[in-house]
C-alpha positions as CSV (number, residue, x, y, z in Angstrom):
1,X,0.0,0.0,0.0
2,X,1.5,3.4,-1.0
3,X,0.6,5.7,1.8
4,X,-0.1,9.4,0.8
5,X,-0.9,10.7,4.3
6,X,-1.4,8.9,7.7
7,X,-4.5,11.1,7.9
8,X,-6.2,9.3,5.0
9,X,-5.7,5.8,6.5
10,X,-9.2,4.2,7.1
11,X,-8.2,2.5,10.3
12,X,-8.9,4.4,13.5
13,X,-5.6,3.4,15.0
14,X,-2.4,1.8,13.6
15,X,1.3,1.7,14.0
16,X,4.0,2.6,11.7
17,X,7.5,1.2,11.9
18,X,10.2,3.0,10.0
19,X,14.1,3.2,9.8
20,X,14.9,6.9,9.4
21,X,18.2,8.2,8.3
22,X,19.7,11.3,9.9
23,X,17.2,14.0,9.0
24,X,15.7,17.5,9.9
25,X,11.9,17.2,9.5
26,X,9.7,19.8,8.4
27,X,7.1,21.5,10.6
28,X,3.8,19.7,10.4
29,X,0.7,18.6,12.1
30,X,-1.7,15.7,11.9
31,X,-5.3,15.2,12.3
32,X,-4.6,12.2,14.2
33,X,-3.1,11.9,17.8
34,X,0.4,10.3,17.7
35,X,2.6,8.4,20.3
36,X,6.1,8.8,19.0
37,X,8.8,6.2,20.4
38,X,12.3,5.5,19.2
39,X,13.0,2.0,19.7
40,X,16.5,2.3,18.6
41,X,18.7,5.6,18.2
42,X,17.6,8.7,19.5
43,X,15.3,11.4,18.2
44,X,14.7,15.0,19.2
45,X,11.1,16.4,18.9
46,X,10.6,20.1,18.8
47,X,7.2,22.0,19.5
48,X,6.8,25.7,20.0
49,X,10.0,26.8,21.6
50,X,11.0,23.6,23.5
51,X,13.0,20.6,22.2
52,X,12.8,17.2,23.9
53,X,15.4,14.2,23.6
54,X,13.7,11.0,22.9
55,X,16.1,8.1,23.5
56,X,14.5,4.6,23.8
57,X,13.6,5.3,27.4
58,X,11.1,8.0,26.7
59,X,8.1,8.5,24.3
60,X,6.1,11.6,23.3
61,X,2.4,12.1,23.2
62,X,1.4,14.5,20.6
63,X,-2.3,15.5,20.2
64,X,-4.0,16.0,17.0
65,X,-3.2,19.3,15.3
66,X,-0.1,20.2,17.4
67,X,2.6,21.4,15.1
68,X,6.0,19.7,15.6
69,X,9.0,18.4,13.9
70,X,11.7,15.9,14.5
71,X,15.3,15.6,14.0
72,X,18.0,12.7,14.1
73,X,21.9,13.0,13.8
74,X,22.0,9.5,13.4
75,X,19.7,6.5,12.0
76,X,16.7,5.8,14.3
77,X,14.2,3.1,14.5
78,X,11.0,5.1,14.7
79,X,7.6,3.5,16.1
80,X,4.7,5.7,15.8
81,X,1.2,5.1,16.9
82,X,-1.6,7.1,15.1
83,X,-4.9,7.4,16.7
84,X,-8.1,8.9,15.5
85,X,-9.6,11.3,18.0
86,X,-12.9,9.7,17.2
87,X,-11.9,6.6,19.0
88,X,-14.5,5.9,21.9
89,X,-11.9,6.2,24.4
90,X,-10.9,9.4,26.0
91,X,-7.5,10.6,24.9
92,X,-5.0,12.3,27.2
93,X,-5.9,15.7,27.7
94,X,-2.7,17.6,27.1
95,X,-1.5,18.7,23.8
96,X,2.1,17.3,24.1
97,X,4.2,15.7,26.8
98,X,7.2,13.3,27.2
99,X,7.1,10.5,29.4
100,X,9.3,7.7,30.7
101,X,8.7,4.3,29.0
102,X,8.1,1.5,31.2
103,X,8.1,-2.2,30.5
104,X,4.4,-2.2,29.6
105,X,4.4,0.9,27.5
106,X,7.2,-0.4,25.5
107,X,5.8,-3.7,25.0
108,X,2.3,-2.3,23.8
109,X,4.0,0.1,21.7
110,X,6.0,-2.6,19.9
111,X,3.0,-5.0,19.9
112,X,0.8,-2.3,18.1
113,X,3.1,-2.5,15.1
114,X,1.4,-5.6,14.0
115,X,-1.5,-3.5,12.8
116,X,0.1,-1.1,10.2
117,X,-1.7,1.4,7.9
118,X,-3.1,-1.3,5.6
119,X,-5.0,-3.2,8.4
120,X,-8.6,-4.0,8.1
121,X,-10.4,-0.9,9.5
122,X,-13.0,-3.2,10.8
123,X,-10.8,-5.3,13.0
124,X,-12.4,-5.0,16.4
125,X,-9.5,-6.7,18.2
126,X,-7.2,-4.0,17.0
127,X,-9.8,-1.2,17.8
128,X,-10.1,-2.6,21.4
129,X,-6.2,-2.7,21.7
130,X,-5.9,0.9,20.7
131,X,-8.5,2.0,23.1
132,X,-6.5,0.0,25.9
133,X,-3.5,1.8,24.8
134,X,-5.2,5.2,25.0
135,X,-6.1,4.3,28.7
136,X,-2.3,3.6,29.2
137,X,-1.4,6.8,27.5
138,X,-3.6,8.8,29.9
139,X,-1.7,7.1,32.9
140,X,1.7,7.6,31.3
141,X,1.2,11.2,30.6
142,X,0.0,11.8,34.0
143,X,3.6,11.2,35.2
144,X,5.5,13.6,32.8
145,X,9.1,14.1,33.5
146,X,11.0,17.3,33.1
147,X,12.7,16.6,29.8
148,X,12.4,19.8,28.1
149,X,15.4,21.7,26.7
150,X,14.8,25.4,25.8
151,X,15.6,26.2,22.2
152,X,18.8,28.3,21.9
153,X,18.1,31.9,21.2
154,X,21.1,32.5,19.1
155,X,23.0,30.8,16.3
156,X,26.1,30.7,18.6
157,X,24.2,28.9,21.2
158,X,22.7,26.3,18.7
159,X,26.1,25.5,17.4
160,X,27.5,25.0,20.8
């Protein structure tokens, strides 16, 4: 399946596993919520005037409509969950937050990769799994850690 946009996928929840080369992503937003996780390597996430480091011990919740971009200085094994705001389970209420990934969160994120963007949108087991995952995301994001890094205010600071 050639994917034009993750927002056009019929399934209400799915996972996407990608191996990304070093990159500087463009600013963008999605109509779906995202849970962003680097299974290997490290990713930087920017939103507003803040940058978060996302090594494999952290993940990010990004609510639908939040502008952000990613950057990686080395290859990264990215695992992203895309969740339709219309899922019948309440999503976390915050717009964006970075949280520590415990064993359960890691296992659920990696397990979700079995349901990719081409999955059957009528798969009730997958929909229930993503609903339970949203329940977990509410709990995980209630314990946010202070992983925020301010964006440098000058080019000299950025180079340092």
